[in-house]
mmCIF file of the N, C-alpha and C atoms, coordinates in Angstrom:
data_MODEL
# 
_entry.id   MODEL 
# 
loop_
_atom_site.group_PDB 
_atom_site.id 
_atom_site.type_symbol 
_atom_site.label_atom_id 
_atom_site.label_alt_id 
_atom_site.label_comp_id 
_atom_site.label_asym_id 
_atom_site.label_entity_id 
_atom_site.label_seq_id 
_atom_site.pdbx_PDB_ins_code 
_atom_site.Cartn_x 
_atom_site.Cartn_y 
_atom_site.Cartn_z 
_atom_site.occupancy 
_atom_site.B_iso_or_equiv 
_atom_site.pdbx_formal_charge 
_atom_site.auth_seq_id 
_atom_site.auth_comp_id 
_atom_site.auth_asym_id 
_atom_site.auth_atom_id 
_atom_site.pdbx_PDB_model_num 
ATOM 1   N N  . MET A 1 1  ? -34.902 -94.260 -249.589 1.00 0.00 ? 1  MET A N  1 
ATOM 2   C CA . MET A 1 1  ? -36.138 -93.722 -249.095 1.00 0.00 ? 1  MET A CA 1 
ATOM 3   C C  . MET A 1 1  ? -35.758 -92.649 -248.005 1.00 0.00 ? 1  MET A C  1 
ATOM 4   N N  . ILE A 1 2  ? -36.574 -91.598 -247.979 1.00 0.00 ? 2  ILE A N  1 
ATOM 5   C CA . ILE A 1 2  ? -36.361 -90.465 -247.107 1.00 0.00 ? 2  ILE A CA 1 
ATOM 6   C C  . ILE A 1 2  ? -37.551 -90.423 -246.197 1.00 0.00 ? 2  ILE A C  1 
ATOM 7   N N  . THR A 1 3  ? -37.327 -90.089 -244.951 1.00 0.00 ? 3  THR A N  1 
ATOM 8   C CA . THR A 1 3  ? -38.424 -89.959 -243.924 1.00 0.00 ? 3  THR A CA 1 
ATOM 9   C C  . THR A 1 3  ? -38.495 -88.459 -243.425 1.00 0.00 ? 3  THR A C  1 
ATOM 10  N N  . ILE A 1 4  ? -39.706 -87.877 -243.565 1.00 0.00 ? 4  ILE A N  1 
ATOM 11  C CA . ILE A 1 4  ? -39.916 -86.561 -243.093 1.00 0.00 ? 4  ILE A CA 1 
ATOM 12  C C  . ILE A 1 4  ? -41.045 -86.571 -242.051 1.00 0.00 ? 4  ILE A C  1 
ATOM 13  N N  . LYS A 1 5  ? -41.350 -85.498 -241.383 1.00 0.00 ? 5  LYS A N  1 
ATOM 14  C CA . LYS A 1 5  ? -42.430 -85.454 -240.408 1.00 0.00 ? 5  LYS A CA 1 
ATOM 15  C C  . LYS A 1 5  ? -43.531 -84.536 -241.009 1.00 0.00 ? 5  LYS A C  1 
ATOM 16  N N  . ASP A 1 6  ? -44.802 -84.847 -240.733 1.00 0.00 ? 6  ASP A N  1 
ATOM 17  C CA . ASP A 1 6  ? -45.898 -83.880 -241.009 1.00 0.00 ? 6  ASP A CA 1 
ATOM 18  C C  . ASP A 1 6  ? -46.105 -82.918 -239.987 1.00 0.00 ? 6  ASP A C  1 
ATOM 19  N N  . ILE A 1 7  ? -47.028 -82.038 -239.997 1.00 0.00 ? 7  ILE A N  1 
ATOM 20  C CA . ILE A 1 7  ? -47.244 -81.052 -238.972 1.00 0.00 ? 7  ILE A CA 1 
ATOM 21  C C  . ILE A 1 7  ? -47.650 -81.674 -237.615 1.00 0.00 ? 7  ILE A C  1 
ATOM 22  N N  . THR A 1 8  ? -48.200 -82.832 -237.643 1.00 0.00 ? 8  THR A N  1 
ATOM 23  C CA . THR A 1 8  ? -48.558 -83.480 -236.429 1.00 0.00 ? 8  THR A CA 1 
ATOM 24  C C  . THR A 1 8  ? -47.465 -84.314 -235.667 1.00 0.00 ? 8  THR A C  1 
ATOM 25  N N  . GLY A 1 9  ? -46.359 -84.386 -236.460 1.00 0.00 ? 9  GLY A N  1 
ATOM 26  C CA . GLY A 1 9  ? -45.240 -85.213 -235.951 1.00 0.00 ? 9  GLY A CA 1 
ATOM 27  C C  . GLY A 1 9  ? -45.234 -86.633 -236.536 1.00 0.00 ? 9  GLY A C  1 
ATOM 28  N N  . ALA A 1 10 ? -46.148 -87.019 -237.300 1.00 0.00 ? 10 ALA A N  1 
ATOM 29  C CA . ALA A 1 10 ? -46.231 -88.366 -237.885 1.00 0.00 ? 10 ALA A CA 1 
ATOM 30  C C  . ALA A 1 10 ? -45.071 -88.439 -238.944 1.00 0.00 ? 10 ALA A C  1 
ATOM 31  N N  . SER A 1 11 ? -44.563 -89.663 -239.088 1.00 0.00 ? 11 SER A N  1 
ATOM 32  C CA . SER A 1 11 ? -43.396 -89.924 -240.055 1.00 0.00 ? 11 SER A CA 1 
ATOM 33  C C  . SER A 1 11 ? -44.078 -90.171 -241.388 1.00 0.00 ? 11 SER A C  1 
ATOM 34  N N  . ILE A 1 12 ? -43.451 -89.610 -242.474 1.00 0.00 ? 12 ILE A N  1 
ATOM 35  C CA . ILE A 1 12 ? -43.930 -89.801 -243.771 1.00 0.00 ? 12 ILE A CA 1 
ATOM 36  C C  . ILE A 1 12 ? -42.660 -90.329 -244.535 1.00 0.00 ? 12 ILE A C  1 
ATOM 37  N N  . GLU A 1 13 ? -42.848 -91.435 -245.208 1.00 0.00 ? 13 GLU A N  1 
ATOM 38  C CA . GLU A 1 13 ? -41.857 -92.040 -246.008 1.00 0.00 ? 13 GLU A CA 1 
ATOM 39  C C  . GLU A 1 13 ? -41.997 -91.568 -247.464 1.00 0.00 ? 13 GLU A C  1 
ATOM 40  N N  . VAL A 1 14 ? -40.828 -91.025 -247.898 1.00 0.00 ? 14 VAL A N  1 
ATOM 41  C CA . VAL A 1 14 ? -40.862 -90.424 -249.356 1.00 0.00 ? 14 VAL A CA 1 
ATOM 42  C C  . VAL A 1 14 ? -40.018 -91.340 -250.231 1.00 0.00 ? 14 VAL A C  1 
ATOM 43  N N  . THR A 1 15 ? -40.483 -91.795 -251.269 1.00 0.00 ? 15 THR A N  1 
ATOM 44  C CA . THR A 1 15 ? -39.754 -92.692 -252.188 1.00 0.00 ? 15 THR A CA 1 
ATOM 45  C C  . THR A 1 15 ? -39.333 -91.874 -253.453 1.00 0.00 ? 15 THR A C  1 
ATOM 46  N N  . ASP A 1 16 ? -40.154 -90.786 -253.753 1.00 0.00 ? 16 ASP A N  1 
ATOM 47  C CA . ASP A 1 16 ? -39.847 -90.000 -254.906 1.00 0.00 ? 16 ASP A CA 1 
ATOM 48  C C  . ASP A 1 16 ? -39.769 -88.622 -254.571 1.00 0.00 ? 16 ASP A C  1 
ATOM 49  N N  . LEU A 1 17 ? -38.683 -87.901 -254.388 1.00 0.00 ? 17 LEU A N  1 
ATOM 50  C CA . LEU A 1 17 ? -38.567 -86.630 -253.803 1.00 0.00 ? 17 LEU A CA 1 
ATOM 51  C C  . LEU A 1 17 ? -39.240 -85.608 -254.698 1.00 0.00 ? 17 LEU A C  1 
ATOM 52  N N  . ASP A 1 18 ? -38.945 -85.721 -256.020 1.00 0.00 ? 18 ASP A N  1 
ATOM 53  C CA . ASP A 1 18 ? -39.539 -84.694 -257.007 1.00 0.00 ? 18 ASP A CA 1 
ATOM 54  C C  . ASP A 1 18 ? -41.022 -84.873 -256.930 1.00 0.00 ? 18 ASP A C  1 
ATOM 55  N N  . ALA A 1 19 ? -41.647 -86.030 -256.937 1.00 0.00 ? 19 ALA A N  1 
ATOM 56  C CA . ALA A 1 19 ? -43.081 -86.170 -256.940 1.00 0.00 ? 19 ALA A CA 1 
ATOM 57  C C  . ALA A 1 19 ? -43.614 -85.684 -255.694 1.00 0.00 ? 19 ALA A C  1 
ATOM 58  N N  . ALA A 1 20 ? -42.994 -85.846 -254.574 1.00 0.00 ? 20 ALA A N  1 
ATOM 59  C CA . ALA A 1 20 ? -43.437 -85.257 -253.176 1.00 0.00 ? 20 ALA A CA 1 
ATOM 60  C C  . ALA A 1 20 ? -43.468 -83.885 -253.208 1.00 0.00 ? 20 ALA A C  1 
ATOM 61  N N  . ILE A 1 21 ? -42.406 -83.205 -253.725 1.00 0.00 ? 21 ILE A N  1 
ATOM 62  C CA . ILE A 1 21 ? -42.356 -81.750 -253.818 1.00 0.00 ? 21 ILE A CA 1 
ATOM 63  C C  . ILE A 1 21 ? -43.502 -81.296 -254.677 1.00 0.00 ? 21 ILE A C  1 
ATOM 64  N N  . GLN A 1 22 ? -43.784 -81.847 -255.831 1.00 0.00 ? 22 GLN A N  1 
ATOM 65  C CA . GLN A 1 22 ? -44.817 -81.447 -256.750 1.00 0.00 ? 22 GLN A CA 1 
ATOM 66  C C  . GLN A 1 22 ? -46.217 -81.551 -256.025 1.00 0.00 ? 22 GLN A C  1 
ATOM 67  N N  . GLN A 1 23 ? -46.408 -82.722 -255.265 1.00 0.00 ? 23 GLN A N  1 
ATOM 68  C CA . GLN A 1 23 ? -47.771 -82.886 -254.656 1.00 0.00 ? 23 GLN A CA 1 
ATOM 69  C C  . GLN A 1 23 ? -47.955 -81.849 -253.557 1.00 0.00 ? 23 GLN A C  1 
ATOM 70  N N  . CYS A 1 24 ? -46.827 -81.458 -252.740 1.00 0.00 ? 24 CYS A N  1 
ATOM 71  C CA . CYS A 1 24 ? -46.972 -80.514 -251.710 1.00 0.00 ? 24 CYS A CA 1 
ATOM 72  C C  . CYS A 1 24 ? -47.263 -79.134 -252.316 1.00 0.00 ? 24 CYS A C  1 
ATOM 73  N N  . LYS A 1 25 ? -46.656 -78.902 -253.507 1.00 0.00 ? 25 LYS A N  1 
ATOM 74  C CA . LYS A 1 25 ? -46.914 -77.503 -254.108 1.00 0.00 ? 25 LYS A CA 1 
ATOM 75  C C  . LYS A 1 25 ? -48.402 -77.451 -254.524 1.00 0.00 ? 25 LYS A C  1 
ATOM 76  N N  . LEU A 1 26 ? -48.896 -78.584 -255.086 1.00 0.00 ? 26 LEU A N  1 
ATOM 77  C CA . LEU A 1 26 ? -50.300 -78.601 -255.526 1.00 0.00 ? 26 LEU A CA 1 
ATOM 78  C C  . LEU A 1 26 ? -51.270 -78.464 -254.372 1.00 0.00 ? 26 LEU A C  1 
ATOM 79  N N  . CYS A 1 27 ? -50.921 -78.879 -253.175 1.00 0.00 ? 27 CYS A N  1 
ATOM 80  C CA . CYS A 1 27 ? -51.887 -78.906 -252.065 1.00 0.00 ? 27 CYS A CA 1 
ATOM 81  C C  . CYS A 1 27 ? -51.713 -77.800 -251.015 1.00 0.00 ? 27 CYS A C  1 
ATOM 82  N N  . LYS A 1 28 ? -50.568 -77.053 -251.167 1.00 0.00 ? 28 LYS A N  1 
ATOM 83  C CA . LYS A 1 28 ? -50.241 -76.105 -250.021 1.00 0.00 ? 28 LYS A CA 1 
ATOM 84  C C  . LYS A 1 28 ? -51.273 -75.048 -249.889 1.00 0.00 ? 28 LYS A C  1 
ATOM 85  N N  . ASP A 1 29 ? -52.170 -74.765 -250.845 1.00 0.00 ? 29 ASP A N  1 
ATOM 86  C CA . ASP A 1 29 ? -53.183 -73.809 -250.660 1.00 0.00 ? 29 ASP A CA 1 
ATOM 87  C C  . ASP A 1 29 ? -54.500 -74.286 -250.257 1.00 0.00 ? 29 ASP A C  1 
ATOM 88  N N  . SER A 1 30 ? -54.560 -75.562 -249.952 1.00 0.00 ? 30 SER A N  1 
ATOM 89  C CA . SER A 1 30 ? -55.851 -76.225 -249.521 1.00 0.00 ? 30 SER A CA 1 
ATOM 90  C C  . SER A 1 30 ? -56.316 -75.581 -248.215 1.00 0.00 ? 30 SER A C  1 
ATOM 91  N N  . HIS A 1 31 ? -57.601 -75.196 -248.065 1.00 0.00 ? 31 HIS A N  1 
ATOM 92  C CA . HIS A 1 31 ? -58.142 -74.655 -246.922 1.00 0.00 ? 31 HIS A CA 1 
ATOM 93  C C  . HIS A 1 31 ? -58.907 -75.717 -245.992 1.00 0.00 ? 31 HIS A C  1 
ATOM 94  N N  . TYR A 1 32 ? -58.889 -76.930 -246.435 1.00 0.00 ? 32 TYR A N  1 
ATOM 95  C CA . TYR A 1 32 ? -59.638 -77.902 -245.683 1.00 0.00 ? 32 TYR A CA 1 
ATOM 96  C C  . TYR A 1 32 ? -58.991 -78.295 -244.368 1.00 0.00 ? 32 TYR A C  1 
ATOM 97  N N  . LYS A 1 33 ? -59.813 -78.283 -243.362 1.00 0.00 ? 33 LYS A N  1 
ATOM 98  C CA . LYS A 1 33 ? -59.219 -78.622 -242.038 1.00 0.00 ? 33 LYS A CA 1 
ATOM 99  C C  . LYS A 1 33 ? -59.006 -80.130 -241.746 1.00 0.00 ? 33 LYS A C  1 
ATOM 100 N N  . MET A 1 34 ? -57.928 -80.334 -241.097 1.00 0.00 ? 34 MET A N  1 
ATOM 101 C CA . MET A 1 34 ? -57.523 -81.662 -240.585 1.00 0.00 ? 34 MET A CA 1 
ATOM 102 C C  . MET A 1 34 ? -58.137 -81.836 -239.188 1.00 0.00 ? 34 MET A C  1 
ATOM 103 N N  . PRO A 1 35 ? -58.279 -83.061 -238.708 1.00 0.00 ? 35 PRO A N  1 
ATOM 104 C CA . PRO A 1 35 ? -58.770 -83.259 -237.316 1.00 0.00 ? 35 PRO A CA 1 
ATOM 105 C C  . PRO A 1 35 ? -57.975 -82.492 -236.239 1.00 0.00 ? 35 PRO A C  1 
ATOM 106 N N  . THR A 1 36 ? -56.750 -82.184 -236.546 1.00 0.00 ? 36 THR A N  1 
ATOM 107 C CA . THR A 1 36 ? -55.885 -81.447 -235.604 1.00 0.00 ? 36 THR A CA 1 
ATOM 108 C C  . THR A 1 36 ? -56.167 -80.086 -235.503 1.00 0.00 ? 36 THR A C  1 
ATOM 109 N N  . GLY A 1 37 ? -56.928 -79.489 -236.414 1.00 0.00 ? 37 GLY A N  1 
ATOM 110 C CA . GLY A 1 37 ? -57.245 -78.044 -236.496 1.00 0.00 ? 37 GLY A CA 1 
ATOM 111 C C  . GLY A 1 37 ? -56.378 -77.364 -237.521 1.00 0.00 ? 37 GLY A C  1 
ATOM 112 N N  . HIS A 1 38 ? -55.336 -77.979 -237.893 1.00 0.00 ? 38 HIS A N  1 
ATOM 113 C CA . HIS A 1 38 ? -54.450 -77.287 -238.973 1.00 0.00 ? 38 HIS A CA 1 
ATOM 114 C C  . HIS A 1 38 ? -55.240 -77.563 -240.395 1.00 0.00 ? 38 HIS A C  1 
ATOM 115 N N  . THR A 1 39 ? -54.866 -76.733 -241.325 1.00 0.00 ? 39 THR A N  1 
ATOM 116 C CA . THR A 1 39 ? -55.337 -76.938 -242.679 1.00 0.00 ? 39 THR A CA 1 
ATOM 117 C C  . THR A 1 39 ? -54.465 -78.003 -243.444 1.00 0.00 ? 39 THR A C  1 
ATOM 118 N N  . VAL A 1 40 ? -55.009 -78.598 -244.398 1.00 0.00 ? 40 VAL A N  1 
ATOM 119 C CA . VAL A 1 40 ? -54.274 -79.484 -245.264 1.00 0.00 ? 40 VAL A CA 1 
ATOM 120 C C  . VAL A 1 40 ? -53.145 -78.709 -245.857 1.00 0.00 ? 40 VAL A C  1 
ATOM 121 N N  . GLY A 1 41 ? -53.423 -77.430 -246.236 1.00 0.00 ? 41 GLY A N  1 
ATOM 122 C CA . GLY A 1 41 ? -52.446 -76.548 -246.932 1.00 0.00 ? 41 GLY A CA 1 
ATOM 123 C C  . GLY A 1 41 ? -51.219 -76.229 -245.928 1.00 0.00 ? 41 GLY A C  1 
ATOM 124 N N  . GLU A 1 42 ? -51.532 -76.104 -244.665 1.00 0.00 ? 42 GLU A N  1 
ATOM 125 C CA . GLU A 1 42 ? -50.508 -75.814 -243.683 1.00 0.00 ? 42 GLU A CA 1 
ATOM 126 C C  . GLU A 1 42 ? -49.528 -77.010 -243.532 1.00 0.00 ? 42 GLU A C  1 
ATOM 127 N N  . ASN A 1 43 ? -50.176 -78.206 -243.539 1.00 0.00 ? 43 ASN A N  1 
ATOM 128 C CA . ASN A 1 43 ? -49.433 -79.479 -243.471 1.00 0.00 ? 43 ASN A CA 1 
ATOM 129 C C  . ASN A 1 43 ? -48.512 -79.572 -244.642 1.00 0.00 ? 43 ASN A C  1 
ATOM 130 N N  . HIS A 1 44 ? -49.087 -79.300 -245.895 1.00 0.00 ? 44 HIS A N  1 
ATOM 131 C CA . HIS A 1 44 ? -48.341 -79.601 -247.079 1.00 0.00 ? 44 HIS A CA 1 
ATOM 132 C C  . HIS A 1 44 ? -47.183 -78.533 -247.191 1.00 0.00 ? 44 HIS A C  1 
ATOM 133 N N  . ALA A 1 45 ? -47.494 -77.337 -246.676 1.00 0.00 ? 45 ALA A N  1 
ATOM 134 C CA . ALA A 1 45 ? -46.359 -76.244 -246.701 1.00 0.00 ? 45 ALA A CA 1 
ATOM 135 C C  . ALA A 1 45 ? -45.235 -76.583 -245.743 1.00 0.00 ? 45 ALA A C  1 
ATOM 136 N N  . PHE A 1 46 ? -45.590 -77.155 -244.562 1.00 0.00 ? 46 PHE A N  1 
ATOM 137 C CA . PHE A 1 46 ? -44.664 -77.648 -243.628 1.00 0.00 ? 46 PHE A CA 1 
ATOM 138 C C  . PHE A 1 46 ? -43.707 -78.707 -244.073 1.00 0.00 ? 46 PHE A C  1 
ATOM 139 N N  . MET A 1 47 ? -44.426 -79.669 -244.835 1.00 0.00 ? 47 MET A N  1 
ATOM 140 C CA . MET A 1 47 ? -43.631 -80.724 -245.422 1.00 0.00 ? 47 MET A CA 1 
ATOM 141 C C  . MET A 1 47 ? -42.759 -80.252 -246.569 1.00 0.00 ? 47 MET A C  1 
ATOM 142 N N  . LEU A 1 48 ? -43.263 -79.288 -247.409 1.00 0.00 ? 48 LEU A N  1 
ATOM 143 C CA . LEU A 1 48 ? -42.646 -78.876 -248.557 1.00 0.00 ? 48 LEU A CA 1 
ATOM 144 C C  . LEU A 1 48 ? -41.312 -78.162 -248.133 1.00 0.00 ? 48 LEU A C  1 
ATOM 145 N N  . ARG A 1 49 ? -41.195 -77.484 -247.064 1.00 0.00 ? 49 ARG A N  1 
ATOM 146 C CA . ARG A 1 49 ? -40.050 -76.827 -246.554 1.00 0.00 ? 49 ARG A CA 1 
ATOM 147 C C  . ARG A 1 49 ? -38.971 -77.850 -246.329 1.00 0.00 ? 49 ARG A C  1 
ATOM 148 N N  . GLN A 1 50 ? -39.422 -78.956 -245.651 1.00 0.00 ? 50 GLN A N  1 
ATOM 149 C CA . GLN A 1 50 ? -38.482 -80.108 -245.432 1.00 0.00 ? 50 GLN A CA 1 
ATOM 150 C C  . GLN A 1 50 ? -37.919 -80.719 -246.736 1.00 0.00 ? 50 GLN A C  1 
ATOM 151 N N  . LEU A 1 51 ? -38.775 -80.942 -247.647 1.00 0.00 ? 51 LEU A N  1 
ATOM 152 C CA . LEU A 1 51 ? -38.466 -81.547 -248.882 1.00 0.00 ? 51 LEU A CA 1 
ATOM 153 C C  . LEU A 1 51 ? -37.538 -80.763 -249.731 1.00 0.00 ? 51 LEU A C  1 
ATOM 154 N N  . GLU A 1 52 ? -37.796 -79.493 -249.708 1.00 0.00 ? 52 GLU A N  1 
ATOM 155 C CA . GLU A 1 52 ? -36.982 -78.577 -250.526 1.00 0.00 ? 52 GLU A CA 1 
ATOM 156 C C  . GLU A 1 52 ? -35.548 -78.401 -249.949 1.00 0.00 ? 52 GLU A C  1 
ATOM 157 N N  . LYS A 1 53 ? -35.478 -78.507 -248.632 1.00 0.00 ? 53 LYS A N  1 
ATOM 158 C CA . LYS A 1 53 ? -34.201 -78.492 -247.961 1.00 0.00 ? 53 LYS A CA 1 
ATOM 159 C C  . LYS A 1 53 ? -33.391 -79.783 -248.352 1.00 0.00 ? 53 LYS A C  1 
ATOM 160 N N  . LEU A 1 54 ? -34.133 -80.876 -248.440 1.00 0.00 ? 54 LEU A N  1 
ATOM 161 C CA . LEU A 1 54 ? -33.430 -82.156 -248.721 1.00 0.00 ? 54 LEU A CA 1 
ATOM 162 C C  . LEU A 1 54 ? -33.052 -82.133 -250.173 1.00 0.00 ? 54 LEU A C  1 
ATOM 163 N N  . LYS A 1 55 ? -33.814 -81.567 -251.049 1.00 0.00 ? 55 LYS A N  1 
ATOM 164 C CA . LYS A 1 55 ? -33.550 -81.495 -252.466 1.00 0.00 ? 55 LYS A CA 1 
ATOM 165 C C  . LYS A 1 55 ? -32.173 -80.538 -252.659 1.00 0.00 ? 55 LYS A C  1 
ATOM 166 N N  . LYS A 1 56 ? -32.066 -79.495 -251.926 1.00 0.00 ? 56 LYS A N  1 
ATOM 167 C CA . LYS A 1 56 ? -30.835 -78.669 -252.114 1.00 0.00 ? 56 LYS A CA 1 
ATOM 168 C C  . LYS A 1 56 ? -29.665 -79.402 -251.580 1.00 0.00 ? 56 LYS A C  1 
ATOM 169 N N  . GLN A 1 57 ? -29.869 -80.181 -250.516 1.00 0.00 ? 57 GLN A N  1 
ATOM 170 C CA . GLN A 1 57 ? -28.650 -81.019 -250.060 1.00 0.00 ? 57 GLN A CA 1 
ATOM 171 C C  . GLN A 1 57 ? -28.189 -82.067 -251.006 1.00 0.00 ? 57 GLN A C  1 
ATOM 172 N N  . GLN A 1 58 ? -29.131 -82.498 -251.911 1.00 0.00 ? 58 GLN A N  1 
ATOM 173 C CA . GLN A 1 58 ? -28.721 -83.483 -252.928 1.00 0.00 ? 58 GLN A CA 1 
ATOM 174 C C  . GLN A 1 58 ? -28.079 -82.898 -254.077 1.00 0.00 ? 58 GLN A C  1 
ATOM 175 N N  . GLU A 1 59 ? -28.292 -81.712 -254.267 1.00 0.00 ? 59 GLU A N  1 
ATOM 176 C CA . GLU A 1 59 ? -27.726 -80.989 -255.459 1.00 0.00 ? 59 GLU A CA 1 
ATOM 177 C C  . GLU A 1 59 ? -26.178 -80.851 -255.381 1.00 0.00 ? 59 GLU A C  1 
# 
């Protein structure tokens, strides 16, 4: 299991790296606001950068 952080600093546990990357790619353009003021898309783009870095390290 891999742990990353979201844009608010909360820990996110990832059990399937490829599925998490796919989900972040699907949601990175979302314009919906989170309670923090960031958009859902900003949050997913932030997490996607971490996930892609981890994926490259595994290759």
